[in-house]
C-alpha positions as CSV (number, residue, x, y, z in Angstrom):
1,M,41.8,170.6,87.6
2,G,44.7,168.5,86.4
3,T,48.4,169.2,87.2
4,S,49.2,170.6,83.8
5,A,46.1,172.8,83.7
6,A,46.8,174.1,87.2
7,A,50.4,175.0,86.0
8,I,49.0,176.9,83.1
9,V,46.6,178.8,85.3
10,K,49.3,179.6,87.8
11,A,51.5,180.9,85.0
12,A,48.7,183.0,83.6
13,V,47.9,184.6,87.0
14,T,51.6,185.2,87.8
15,L,52.1,187.0,84.5
16,L,48.9,188.9,84.8
17,T,49.6,190.3,88.3
18,D,53.4,190.7,88.3
19,P,54.4,194.0,86.5
20,K,58.0,193.0,86.1
21,A,57.2,189.6,84.5
22,R,54.6,191.3,82.3
23,K,57.1,193.8,81.0
24,A,59.9,191.3,80.6
25,L,57.9,188.8,78.6
26,G,55.9,191.3,76.8
27,W,52.6,189.5,77.4
28,I,53.7,186.7,75.1
29,L,52.3,184.0,77.3
30,V,49.1,185.9,78.0
31,A,48.6,186.6,74.3
32,I,48.8,182.8,73.6
33,L,46.6,181.7,76.5
34,S,42.9,181.9,75.9
35,P,41.1,184.8,77.7
36,V,38.8,182.1,79.1
37,I,41.7,180.4,80.8
38,L,42.6,183.8,82.4
39,L,39.0,184.2,83.6
40,I,39.0,180.7,85.0
41,A,42.2,181.5,86.8
42,F,40.6,184.6,88.4
43,L,37.5,182.8,89.4
44,C,39.4,179.9,90.8
45,S,41.5,182.3,92.9
46,L,38.5,183.9,94.6
47,G,37.8,182.5,98.0
48,S,41.4,181.2,98.3
49,G,42.9,184.4,99.5
50,A,44.4,185.3,96.2
51,A,41.6,187.6,95.0
52,Q,43.5,190.7,96.0
53,H,46.1,189.9,93.3
54,N,43.4,189.9,90.6
55,N,41.9,193.3,91.2
56,A,42.6,194.4,87.6
57,M,40.1,191.9,86.1
58,V,37.2,192.9,88.4
59,D,38.1,196.6,88.0
60,Y,37.9,196.3,84.2
61,G,34.7,194.4,84.3
62,F,32.8,196.6,86.8
63,Y,34.5,200.0,86.3
64,G,35.7,199.9,82.8
65,V,39.3,200.8,83.9
66,D,41.3,201.5,80.7
67,Y,44.0,198.9,80.2
68,T,44.4,199.7,76.4
69,G,47.9,199.0,75.3
70,E,48.7,196.9,78.4
71,I,46.9,193.7,77.5
72,P,46.5,191.5,74.4
73,A,43.6,192.3,72.1
74,E,42.0,188.9,72.7
75,F,41.8,189.6,76.5
76,E,40.5,193.1,76.0
77,S,37.9,191.8,73.6
78,Q,36.7,189.3,76.2
79,M,36.5,191.9,79.0
80,T,34.8,194.4,76.7
81,S,32.2,191.7,76.0
82,I,31.7,191.3,79.8
83,R,31.2,195.1,80.1
84,T,28.6,195.0,77.3
85,S,26.8,192.2,79.2
86,F,26.9,194.2,82.4
87,A,25.3,197.1,80.7
88,S,22.5,194.8,79.5
89,L,22.2,193.4,83.1
90,D,21.9,197.0,84.5
91,S,19.1,197.8,82.0
92,A,17.2,194.6,82.8
93,V,17.5,195.2,86.6
94,A,16.3,198.8,86.3
95,A,13.3,197.6,84.3
96,V,12.5,195.0,87.0
97,N,13.0,197.5,89.9
98,A,10.7,200.0,88.2
99,T,7.7,197.7,89.1
100,A,8.9,196.6,92.5
101,E,6.9,198.0,95.4
102,S,9.5,197.3,98.1
103,G,13.2,197.0,97.7
104,G,14.5,195.6,94.4
105,L,17.2,193.6,92.8
106,D,20.8,194.5,93.7
107,P,22.5,195.1,90.3
108,I,26.0,194.3,91.8
109,Q,24.8,191.0,93.2
110,V,23.3,190.0,89.8
111,K,26.4,191.0,87.9
112,A,28.7,189.2,90.4
113,A,26.6,186.0,89.9
114,Y,26.7,186.5,86.1
115,L,30.4,186.9,86.0
116,V,31.0,183.7,87.9
117,L,28.3,181.5,86.4
118,C,27.8,182.7,82.8
119,A,30.5,185.0,81.5
120,E,32.9,182.2,80.7
121,G,30.7,180.4,78.2
122,Q,27.9,183.0,77.7
123,E,25.4,180.3,78.7
124,M,22.4,182.6,78.6
125,T,21.6,186.1,77.7
126,P,21.8,188.8,80.4
127,E,18.1,189.5,80.1
128,T,17.2,185.8,80.6
129,F,19.7,185.6,83.5
130,V,18.0,188.5,85.4
131,G,14.6,186.7,85.1
132,Y,15.8,184.1,87.6
133,F,16.2,186.7,90.3
134,Y,12.5,187.7,90.6
135,T,8.9,186.5,90.3
136,T,5.8,188.5,89.6
137,E,2.6,188.7,91.6
138,Q,-0.9,189.9,90.7
139,R,-2.3,192.4,93.3
140,T,-5.4,194.5,93.6
141,R,-5.9,198.1,94.7
142,T,-8.7,200.5,95.1
143,V,-8.7,203.5,92.8
144,Y,-10.9,206.6,92.9
145,A,-12.2,208.7,90.1
146,A,-14.9,211.2,89.4
147,N,-17.9,210.1,87.2
148,E,-19.7,212.3,84.7
149,G,-21.7,213.8,87.5
150,G,-18.7,214.8,89.4
151,E,-19.3,212.2,92.1
152,V,-16.2,210.4,93.3
153,V,-16.5,206.6,92.9
154,S,-14.2,203.7,93.7
155,S,-13.3,200.7,91.7
156,T,-10.8,197.8,92.1
157,E,-8.0,197.2,89.6
158,T,-5.5,194.4,89.2
159,Y,-1.8,195.2,88.7
160,T,1.5,193.3,88.5
161,V,4.5,193.8,90.7
162,T,7.9,192.2,90.7
163,V,9.1,190.4,93.8
164,P,12.8,189.7,94.2
165,R,13.9,186.2,95.0
166,S,16.4,185.4,97.7
167,L,19.9,184.5,96.4
168,V,19.3,180.9,97.5
169,S,16.1,180.7,95.5
170,A,17.8,182.3,92.5
171,F,20.6,179.8,92.6
172,S,18.1,177.0,92.7
173,S,16.3,178.2,89.7
174,L,19.6,178.9,87.8
175,S,20.8,175.3,88.6
176,S,17.8,173.9,86.8
177,A,18.2,176.4,83.9
178,L,21.9,175.6,83.4
179,G,21.4,171.9,83.8
180,R,24.0,171.6,86.5
181,E,24.4,172.2,90.2
182,I,25.9,175.5,91.2
183,T,28.8,174.5,93.4
184,T,29.7,175.8,96.8
185,E,32.9,177.2,95.3
186,E,30.9,179.1,92.8
187,K,28.6,180.5,95.4
188,T,31.6,181.6,97.5
189,S,33.1,183.2,94.4
190,V,29.9,185.2,93.8
191,Q,30.1,186.5,97.4
192,D,33.8,187.3,97.1
193,V,33.3,189.3,93.9
194,Y,30.3,191.1,95.6
195,T,32.4,191.9,98.7
196,K,35.2,193.3,96.7
197,I,33.0,195.6,94.7
198,T,30.9,196.8,97.7
199,G,33.7,196.8,100.2
200,K,33.1,196.6,104.0
201,G,32.2,200.2,104.5
202,G,33.0,201.7,107.9
203,E,32.1,198.6,109.9
204,D,35.6,198.2,111.3
205,Y,36.1,201.8,112.2
206,E,36.9,202.1,115.9
207,G,37.8,205.9,116.1
208,S,35.8,208.7,117.6
209,Y,32.4,209.8,116.2
210,L,29.3,211.6,117.1
211,R,25.7,210.5,116.8
212,G,22.8,212.9,116.1
213,S,20.6,213.8,119.0
214,D,17.3,214.6,117.4
215,P,15.8,211.3,116.1
216,S,13.2,211.8,113.4
217,V,11.8,209.9,110.3
218,E,10.6,213.1,108.7
219,L,12.4,214.5,105.6
220,D,13.1,218.2,105.5
221,V,14.4,220.4,102.6
222,S,14.1,223.7,104.4
223,T,17.8,224.2,104.6
224,F,18.3,223.5,100.9
225,S,19.6,226.3,98.7
226,D,17.8,225.1,95.5
227,P,15.6,222.0,95.9
228,S,14.9,222.0,92.1
229,T,18.5,221.0,91.3
230,K,21.0,218.4,92.7
231,N,23.9,220.5,94.0
232,A,26.8,220.3,96.4
233,H,25.4,222.6,99.1
234,D,22.1,220.6,99.4
235,L,23.9,217.2,99.4
236,A,25.8,218.5,102.5
237,A,22.6,219.8,104.0
238,Y,20.8,216.4,103.3
239,A,23.7,214.4,104.9
240,T,23.8,216.7,107.9
241,Y,20.0,216.3,108.4
242,A,20.3,212.5,108.2
243,W,22.9,212.7,110.9
244,E,20.9,215.1,113.1
245,S,17.9,212.8,112.7
246,G,19.7,209.7,113.9
247,W,19.5,207.6,110.8
248,G,20.6,204.0,111.1
249,Y,22.6,201.7,108.9
250,V,21.4,198.7,107.0
251,W,23.3,197.3,104.0
252,G,21.5,198.0,100.7
253,T,19.2,200.7,102.0
254,Y,19.2,204.4,100.9
255,G,17.1,206.5,103.3
256,N,13.6,205.1,103.3
257,V,12.0,204.0,106.5
258,L,13.0,200.4,107.4
259,T,9.6,198.6,107.6
260,E,9.2,195.0,108.6
261,S,8.7,193.9,105.0
262,M,11.8,195.7,103.8
263,L,13.9,194.2,106.6
264,D,12.7,190.7,105.7
265,Y,13.7,191.3,102.1
266,K,17.2,192.6,103.1
267,L,17.6,189.6,105.3
268,Q,17.0,187.3,102.3
269,Q,19.1,189.5,100.0
270,Y,22.1,189.8,102.3
271,P,22.1,186.9,104.8
272,D,25.6,187.7,105.8
273,G,25.8,191.5,105.7
274,V,22.3,192.0,107.3
275,G,21.5,188.7,108.8
276,K,24.3,188.5,111.3
277,Y,23.0,191.9,112.7
278,E,19.3,191.1,112.7
279,D,18.8,191.4,116.5
280,F,20.7,194.7,116.7
281,I,18.8,196.1,113.7
282,R,15.5,195.1,115.1
283,A,16.3,196.7,118.5
284,N,17.8,199.9,117.1
285,W,16.9,200.7,113.5
286,L,13.5,199.1,112.7
287,D,10.8,201.7,111.8
288,G,13.5,204.4,111.4
289,R,15.3,205.7,108.3
290,T,18.4,203.7,107.3
291,T,21.0,203.8,104.7
292,D,24.4,202.4,103.8
293,C,27.4,204.6,102.9
294,V,26.8,205.2,99.2
295,G,23.0,205.0,99.8
296,L,23.4,208.3,101.7
297,I,24.5,210.0,98.5
298,K,22.1,208.1,96.2
299,G,19.2,208.9,98.5
300,Y,19.8,212.6,98.0
301,G,20.0,212.0,94.3
302,W,16.7,210.1,94.3
303,L,14.9,212.5,96.6
304,D,11.8,214.2,95.1
305,P,11.6,217.5,96.9
306,N,8.0,218.0,96.0
307,D,6.5,215.1,97.8
308,L,9.5,214.3,100.0
309,T,9.9,210.7,98.8
310,I,13.0,208.8,97.8
311,K,12.3,207.1,94.5
312,Y,14.8,204.5,93.3
313,G,16.9,205.3,90.3
314,T,15.5,208.7,89.5
315,N,16.9,212.1,88.7
316,G,19.8,210.7,86.6
317,M,21.5,209.1,89.6
318,P,22.2,205.4,88.8
319,D,22.4,202.6,91.4
320,I,26.1,202.3,91.9
321,T,28.6,201.4,94.6
322,A,31.0,203.6,96.5
323,N,33.9,202.4,94.3
324,T,32.0,202.9,91.1
325,M,31.1,206.4,92.2
326,Y,34.7,207.2,92.7
327,H,35.9,205.6,89.5
328,N,33.1,207.5,87.6
329,A,34.2,210.9,89.0
330,T,35.8,213.3,86.5
331,V,37.1,215.6,89.2
332,S,39.0,214.0,92.1
333,G,42.3,214.0,93.9
334,P,44.4,212.8,96.9
335,I,42.8,213.6,100.2
336,S,45.7,215.9,101.1
337,T,44.5,218.3,98.3
338,I,40.8,218.4,99.2
339,P,39.3,221.9,98.8
340,D,37.1,223.1,101.7
341,T,34.0,222.6,99.6
342,P,30.9,221.2,101.4
343,G,29.3,218.5,99.4
344,L,32.4,216.9,98.1
345,A,32.6,213.1,98.7
346,V,35.5,211.5,100.5
347,W,36.5,207.9,99.6
348,M,38.5,205.0,100.6
349,D,38.4,201.5,99.0
350,G,34.8,200.3,99.6
351,H,33.5,203.3,101.6
352,I,32.4,206.8,100.9
353,G,31.2,209.8,103.0
354,V,30.1,213.4,102.5
355,Y,32.4,216.3,103.4
356,I,30.4,219.1,105.1
357,G,33.2,221.6,105.5
358,G,35.3,222.7,108.4
359,G,37.2,219.4,108.5
360,E,34.1,217.3,109.2
361,V,32.4,214.4,107.4
362,I,29.0,212.7,107.6
363,E,29.1,209.0,106.8
364,A,27.0,205.9,107.2
365,S,29.6,204.1,109.2
366,G,28.3,200.6,109.8
367,T,25.4,198.7,111.4
368,K,26.4,199.3,115.0
369,K,27.0,203.1,114.5
370,G,24.6,204.3,111.8
371,V,25.0,207.8,110.3
372,V,27.7,209.6,112.2
373,K,29.9,212.7,112.1
374,T,33.6,212.1,112.0
375,Q,36.7,214.2,111.6
376,L,38.3,214.3,108.1
377,A,41.8,214.1,109.5
378,G,43.1,210.6,110.5
379,R,40.0,208.8,109.4
380,G,41.7,206.9,106.5
381,W,40.2,208.6,103.5
382,T,42.5,208.4,100.6
383,H,40.7,210.6,97.9
384,W,38.1,213.3,97.5
385,L,35.8,213.6,94.5
386,E,33.0,215.6,93.0
387,V,30.1,213.2,92.9
388,P,28.9,212.6,89.4
389,Y,25.4,213.8,88.7
390,I,25.8,216.6,91.3
391,N,26.3,220.3,90.3
392,Y,29.5,221.9,91.8
393,N,29.3,225.2,90.0
């Protein structure tokens, strides 16, 4: 980037992130500058330590935070376009994951890649973009049915499944499609956006906690008040049972048993967040149930109480991050005002847990800890919320 271009970018970022400058100049410079320049400024800042000063741009894109009246119409139009693209990406990912037998695409990872690689010039449609993150395979299975005489007979049928690609493979395919190499800086920016949205969870927590003492891979709804609905009491009961059963923590999981094939996929999907803990995960969590922090809540939302399976994306609970769950909440408040209502969620930037009453919280606190019980006070939670899609009446 040339000296003059760098100066423009610097001015744009300064004006965007400095409230005093923004008010003093009335967004004059921002209104003149192209929204694309602002987006470039944001993307260039990622990976350089300046990303924390550009939170507003990611918040608008991923959460739809309302900046109406604070930004020029051109910029708002550009970010609204990104939000529209994100909605299309979410729909395309959900369609892909509906035919995935194990794991699935991570919608946040796909959207982070799209924001960095395609949002600036709209180089391909969101639906086409998602196509580079998976392949399809033909598989066979045995099915059984009764013939006219009532005799059960078997037959073989062929069906199609989607198989997610690793991020490395997706980048390679995208490079060919875009007709250019995806740079190291762009790959780093994708990871930086992803890390900002997902947060670090409770991995760095060094305070006191309790592990459950009755390890089990069974699911149990016997303590639920109403398995036919998704309600606050049963969310607390589900989280408590996950703690009692000694569930582990693996990034990107949501309560299913961690099989060898699922772990292999997560290692490809998150080479940093999962890969650096591979030895520990194999020694402690393999063949047990695992979840990440928001996966603990989504797993309850996706639980089918009839056959005791956790089915991705069901029951009206979308696949969202801890931060998005907080931003989507219509009832929330500072942690100092939390009611003593079991089933509320407690939140800090990038991490979420389930309040079970009596000043206690169940949280998936990081790879080395798993699902643990902690005290509400002094843990660092900043807000409480009623989880969207859960009944609190």
